[in-house]
C-alpha positions as CSV (number, residue, x, y, z in Angstrom):
1,M,5.8,9.1,3.8
2,A,3.0,11.6,4.1
3,S,1.8,13.6,7.0
4,D,-1.7,12.8,8.1
5,D,-3.4,12.0,11.6
6,R,-3.0,8.3,10.5
7,P,-1.1,6.0,13.3
8,V,2.1,5.6,11.7
9,Y,2.0,1.8,11.3
10,I,-0.8,2.4,9.0
11,R,1.2,4.7,6.9
12,L,4.0,2.3,6.6
13,R,1.4,-0.4,5.9
14,D,0.4,1.9,2.8
15,V,4.2,2.6,1.8
16,I,4.8,-1.5,1.6
17,A,1.2,-2.0,-0.2
18,E,2.2,0.6,-2.4
19,A,5.5,-0.8,-3.3
20,I,3.9,-4.6,-3.8
21,L,1.1,-3.0,-6.1
22,E,4.1,-1.2,-8.0
23,G,5.7,-4.3,-8.6
24,R,8.7,-3.3,-6.7
25,Y,8.1,-6.2,-4.4
26,R,6.6,-9.4,-6.2
27,D,4.8,-12.9,-4.6
28,G,7.5,-14.9,-3.0
29,D,10.2,-11.7,-2.7
30,P,11.8,-11.1,0.5
31,L,10.7,-7.7,2.3
32,P,13.1,-5.3,4.2
33,S,14.1,-6.1,7.8
34,V,12.1,-4.4,10.3
35,R,15.4,-2.7,11.3
36,A,16.0,-1.9,7.7
37,L,12.8,-0.7,6.9
38,A,12.8,1.5,10.6
39,A,16.0,3.3,9.3
40,E,14.6,4.0,5.6
41,H,11.5,5.8,7.1
42,G,12.8,7.3,10.5
43,A,10.2,4.9,12.4
44,N,10.5,2.8,15.5
45,P,11.3,-0.9,15.0
46,L,8.2,-2.2,17.2
47,T,6.0,0.4,14.8
48,V,7.4,-1.6,11.5
49,A,7.1,-4.8,13.4
50,K,3.2,-4.1,13.9
51,A,3.0,-3.0,10.2
52,Y,4.1,-6.0,9.1
53,Q,2.0,-7.9,11.9
54,S,-0.9,-6.5,10.5
55,F,-0.1,-7.9,6.8
56,Q,1.0,-11.5,8.3
57,D,-2.7,-11.2,10.2
58,D,-4.4,-10.6,6.7
59,G,-2.2,-13.6,4.8
60,L,-0.4,-11.0,2.8
61,V,2.9,-11.4,4.4
62,V,4.6,-14.9,5.4
63,V,7.6,-15.5,8.0
64,R,10.1,-17.7,7.2
65,R,12.1,-18.6,10.7
66,G,15.5,-17.4,10.6
67,V,15.3,-16.0,7.0
68,G,12.7,-13.2,7.1
69,M,9.4,-11.6,5.8
70,F,8.1,-12.3,2.2
71,V,5.6,-11.1,0.1
72,A,2.8,-14.3,0.4
73,D,1.4,-16.0,-2.8
74,G,-1.6,-14.1,-4.0
75,A,-0.7,-10.9,-1.8
76,S,-0.4,-8.7,-4.7
77,A,-3.6,-10.0,-6.5
78,K,-5.3,-9.3,-3.3
79,L,-3.9,-6.1,-2.3
80,H,-4.9,-4.9,-6.4
81,R,-8.7,-5.6,-5.6
82,Q,-8.7,-4.2,-2.2
83,A,-6.8,-0.9,-3.9
84,R,-9.4,-1.1,-6.8
85,Q,-12.4,-1.2,-4.5
86,R,-11.5,1.7,-2.0
87,F,-11.0,3.9,-5.2
88,M,-14.5,2.9,-6.8
89,Q,-16.2,3.4,-3.8
90,D,-14.4,6.2,-1.9
91,E,-12.3,8.3,-4.4
92,W,-14.2,8.1,-7.7
93,P,-17.1,9.9,-6.3
94,R,-15.8,12.6,-5.3
95,V,-13.5,12.8,-8.7
96,R,-16.4,12.5,-10.6
97,A,-18.3,15.2,-9.0
98,Q,-15.3,17.7,-9.2
99,I,-15.2,16.5,-13.1
100,E,-19.1,17.3,-13.5
101,R,-18.8,20.5,-11.4
102,L,-15.9,22.2,-13.5
103,E,-17.3,20.5,-16.7
104,I,-14.4,18.6,-18.0
105,R,-15.1,16.9,-21.0
106,M,-13.2,13.1,-20.8
107,D,-11.4,14.1,-24.2
108,E,-9.9,16.7,-22.1
109,L,-8.9,14.4,-19.6
110,F,-7.4,11.9,-21.9
111,D,-5.4,14.8,-23.6
112,H,-3.7,15.7,-20.2
113,A,-2.7,12.0,-19.2
């Protein structure tokens, strides 16, 4: 996990969201148990539970009693919209400014993709 100043449960939430966005977990798929995810990331199970709870509060994860946590229907589309909006508002302006500062042409960018 990236080292930053954000709380661990937020960083874990980002890891889970990234896995959903990349298609490793699709709508309806089961998520790792709290203990399994905690062991995988060296985190406290209560911290993982807090990350899962925040997803549940946002309607991105559903709990099936006695079975586990599952990606909610529509969660991947919702996360995609949120990530796209965040990129366009927060990251793109900085990237664009850097491109302009360095006088990089669009064809140069696509040649290195």
